[in-house]
C-alpha positions, 0 to 999 in steps of 0.5 A, a space after each residue: 687484486 690487492 697485491 701484484 704478482 711480483 709482490 706475491 712472488 717476493 713474499 712467497 719466495 723471498 730472495 736473500 733471506 738470512 744473516 751475514 755473520 761477518 757483515 761490513 754493514 748492518 742496518 736495522 729500522 722500524 719498531 715493534 710497536 709499528 709492526 715492521 722491523 727490517 734488518 739488512 746485512 751488507 758485504 762490501 768489497 772495493 765499494 761494490 755490494 758483493 752480498 746482501 741478506 735481510 731479516 724482516 719481521 712484518 707483513 707480506 709487503 714488508 717482506 716483499 719490499 726487503 726482498 726486492 730492495 736487496 735484489 736491486 742493490 746486489 752487485 752494485 756500487 755503494 754510490 748506486 745503492 744510495 740512490 735507491 728510493 722507496 718509489 723505485 722499490 714500489 715500482 719494481 714490485 708493480 706497486 703497493 697498496 697506499 697503506 703499505 707504501 711505508 714498507 718500501 720506505 723502510 726498505 730504503 731506510 734499512 739499506 741506507 742505515 746499513 751503508 751508514 753503518 759500513 761508513 762508521 765501522 771503517 771510518 769513511 767520511 760521508 755526507 750525513 744529510 744523505 741518510 734518514 733519521 728517526 726524526 724523518 720517519 712519518 711514524 716516529 714524527 707523528 708519535 706512532 712508534 714512541 
């Protein structure tokens, strides 16, 4: 079987889909030319992610990765959400096919982009080295997105 039951479940019944109109942080990653775009919305209270929603334009693995990532950070402190890795997302989905691993990378990057946006909006000092940039994206660095 190409996709695990968890991937299919999160694709067919994604959790936390939608928009938070008054979000404290919003992160958007991906590129239409690459085929996948993820947008994560965060509501944060006392350093805790109290709500998280996502919009994803992409394949089933991208939707499943977004859904799983939001489930993994909801109710958690920002410090814990910052430790989310694409590997953890893929493992929580019981694996992704090798050619779909980039979907879990986008999920990690979208979460971190939303947290970085939160820091910037509220003037909170942060370690910029903990946040991915377009230059670190294998697709962008290889010129596939530009």
